[in-house]
MARBAPA-30936 format. One line per field, with one value per residue (C-alpha): y, x, z; residue number from 1. Coordinates in Angstrom, 1 decimal, decimal comma. Example, Ala and Ser with C-alpha at 12.3 -4.5 7.8 and 13.67 -1.06 7.14 Angstrom:
<pts>
yy = c(-4,5 / -1,1);
xx = c(12,3 / 13,7);
zz = c(7,8 / 7,1);
i = c(1 / 2);
</pts>
This chain:
<pts>
yy = c(-38,3 / -35,6 / -35,4 / -34,1 / -33,0 / -35,8 / -38,1 / -39,9 / -40,7 / -43,7 / -42,7 / -46,0 / -45,5 / -42,0 / -43,3 / -46,0 / -43,5 / -41,4 / -44,5 / -44,3 / -46,8 / -49,5 / -46,9 / -45,2 / -48,5 / -49,9 / -46,8 / -46,9 / -50,5 / -49,8 / -46,8 / -48,9 / -51,7 / -49,3 / -47,6 / -50,9 / -52,2 / -48,8 / -48,8 / -52,3 / -51,4 / -48,5 / -50,6 / -53,1 / -50,4 / -51,8 / -49,4 / -49,6 / -51,0 / -53,7 / -54,5 / -55,0 / -57,4 / -59,3 / -59,5 / -60,5 / -57,6 / -54,1 / -50,9 / -49,7 / -52,5 / -51,5 / -47,9 / -49,0 / -51,1 / -48,2 / -45,7 / -45,4 / -44,1 / -47,1 / -49,5 / -52,2 / -54,2 / -57,9 / -60,7 / -62,0 / -58,7 / -58,6 / -62,2 / -61,3 / -58,1 / -59,8 / -62,7 / -60,3 / -58,7 / -62,0 / -61,6 / -63,5 / -62,1 / -62,7 / -61,8 / -62,3 / -62,3 / -60,8);
xx = c(5,8 / 3,3 / 2,0 / -1,5 / -2,7 / -2,5 / -0,7 / 2,3 / 5,4 / 7,6 / 11,3 / 12,3 / 9,6 / 10,9 / 14,5 / 13,2 / 11,3 / 14,5 / 16,4 / 18,9 / 17,5 / 20,2 / 23,1 / 21,8 / 21,1 / 24,5 / 26,2 / 24,2 / 25,1 / 28,8 / 28,7 / 27,1 / 29,6 / 32,6 / 31,1 / 30,5 / 34,0 / 35,5 / 33,5 / 34,5 / 38,2 / 37,8 / 36,1 / 38,9 / 41,6 / 42,9 / 44,8 / 44,7 / 48,2 / 47,3 / 44,1 / 46,2 / 48,5 / 45,5 / 44,0 / 47,4 / 47,2 / 48,4 / 47,2 / 46,0 / 43,5 / 42,2 / 42,0 / 39,8 / 37,7 / 37,0 / 36,4 / 32,6 / 33,1 / 35,1 / 32,8 / 35,4 / 34,6 / 34,8 / 33,4 / 36,9 / 37,9 / 34,8 / 35,4 / 39,1 / 38,1 / 35,3 / 37,6 / 40,4 / 37,9 / 36,7 / 33,3 / 31,3 / 30,0 / 26,3 / 24,7 / 21,0 / 19,0 / 15,5);
zz = c(16,2 / 17,0 / 20,5 / 21,4 / 24,8 / 27,5 / 25,1 / 26,5 / 24,5 / 24,8 / 24,5 / 23,0 / 20,3 / 19,6 / 19,2 / 16,8 / 14,8 / 14,5 / 13,4 / 16,2 / 18,8 / 18,3 / 18,3 / 21,5 / 23,2 / 22,4 / 23,7 / 26,9 / 27,5 / 26,9 / 29,3 / 32,0 / 31,6 / 31,8 / 34,8 / 36,7 / 36,0 / 37,0 / 40,3 / 41,1 / 40,5 / 42,9 / 45,5 / 45,3 / 45,0 / 41,7 / 39,5 / 35,7 / 35,7 / 38,2 / 36,3 / 33,1 / 35,0 / 36,4 / 32,9 / 31,3 / 28,9 / 28,4 / 30,1 / 26,7 / 26,6 / 30,1 / 28,9 / 26,0 / 28,3 / 30,6 / 27,8 / 27,4 / 23,8 / 22,6 / 20,7 / 20,1 / 23,3 / 23,0 / 25,1 / 25,6 / 27,2 / 29,3 / 30,6 / 31,3 / 33,2 / 35,3 / 36,2 / 37,2 / 39,6 / 41,0 / 39,3 / 36,8 / 33,5 / 32,9 / 29,6 / 29,0 / 25,8 / 26,4);
i = c(1 / 2 / 3 / 4 / 5 / 6 / 7 / 8 / 9 / 10 / 11 / 12 / 13 / 14 / 15 / 16 / 17 / 18 / 19 / 20 / 21 / 22 / 23 / 24 / 25 / 26 / 27 / 28 / 29 / 30 / 31 / 32 / 33 / 34 / 35 / 36 / 37 / 38 / 39 / 40 / 41 / 42 / 43 / 44 / 45 / 46 / 47 / 48 / 49 / 50 / 51 / 52 / 53 / 54 / 55 / 56 / 57 / 58 / 59 / 60 / 61 / 62 / 63 / 64 / 65 / 66 / 67 / 68 / 69 / 70 / 71 / 72 / 73 / 74 / 75 / 76 / 77 / 78 / 79 / 80 / 81 / 82 / 83 / 84 / 85 / 86 / 87 / 88 / 89 / 90 / 91 / 92 / 93 / 94);
</pts>
């Protein structure tokens, strides 16, 4: 995409042109989810070990959940995590 003077660029359009939009978007979503869960755990003073107990799983699963680079996140794991935190998972298609 070649920009001329006073021409604005849309970052999403740039990513699409580079063929990396979906990958970058998926990574951003995963990072936000991991951050939100981690922040809620801190707010409730819940350790990874306690979170694993509340989720009825292993600490390794919690580590993967909180790892923003891990792409193997499942809806089941998200449901378990949000329930353990006393929250509700909401997913929207736009």
